[in-house]
C-alpha positions, 0 to 999 in steps of 0.5 A: 500500500503506498504511503500517503504524503502530506500534500495528498492530505491537502486534497481531501476535505476532512484532513484539510478541515482537520488542519484548520481545526489544529490552526484554530486551536493553536491560535486560540491557545496563543491568544489565551496564553498571551492574555492570561499567561503574559498579562496582556489585555486584549482589545475588542478587535482581538476578541472579534478575531477570537470569535472568527477562529471559534467560528472556523473551528466549529464549522470545521469540526462539524465538517469532519464529524458529519461527512454524510451529505455533500450539500451539508459539507458544502454548507460547512465549507462555505461557513468556514470561508465566511468566518475566515474572511470575516476574521481577515477583515477584522485583522486587516483593520486592526493592522491598519489601525496600528499602523495609523493610530488615531488621536483618540482611541475608542474601542468601546466597552468590549464584548465582555459587557454583553455577558453581564448577568449571564449564567457562566459570566465568569467563564465567558469573561475569561475568553471575551473580556477586552480592555486593551487599546486597539491601536497599540501593537502587542508584540510578545515576540518583539518583531511582529504584533499579534494583529499581524500574526492574526492577519497572516493566519486568517490569510492562510486559512482563507486560502485553505477555506477556498480550496476546501469549498472547491473540494466539497463543491466538486463532490470530493469524497469527504474522508 
């Protein structure tokens, strides 16, 4: 039996969706580590990017878990693409905002304010609370900001999502 190469996995929907899942888990873990481990406060745009990663993660997990109907696979792949493009738009705006900061920064109260008086409020705030300055670059690596890393991640994931949508739309075997 011939060995399957990594490049062959990129031409099958489920392994490609699995790669997107791994990328989303890594991005979310990095964001939470930078916030809770290194002590940087995320801004509202950072939290919106987290929501983009969560949306991609959820749709990709459903694509992998429910491989039966081709139309459903196409719908999940289209959702992955929509979420990556939304995340790409937010990350692009944040990189632009950091390159050309306004005189007055108004990020707003953040998404954490939405969850006031909700059940599990503390857990939701742990992920969604934002107090940081959207125009201030956070660079724990020293040479590239988290917004720039998010932009690159969403750009690569968008390319993968387009390919995933093409594979599922052609009726490629999900497996």
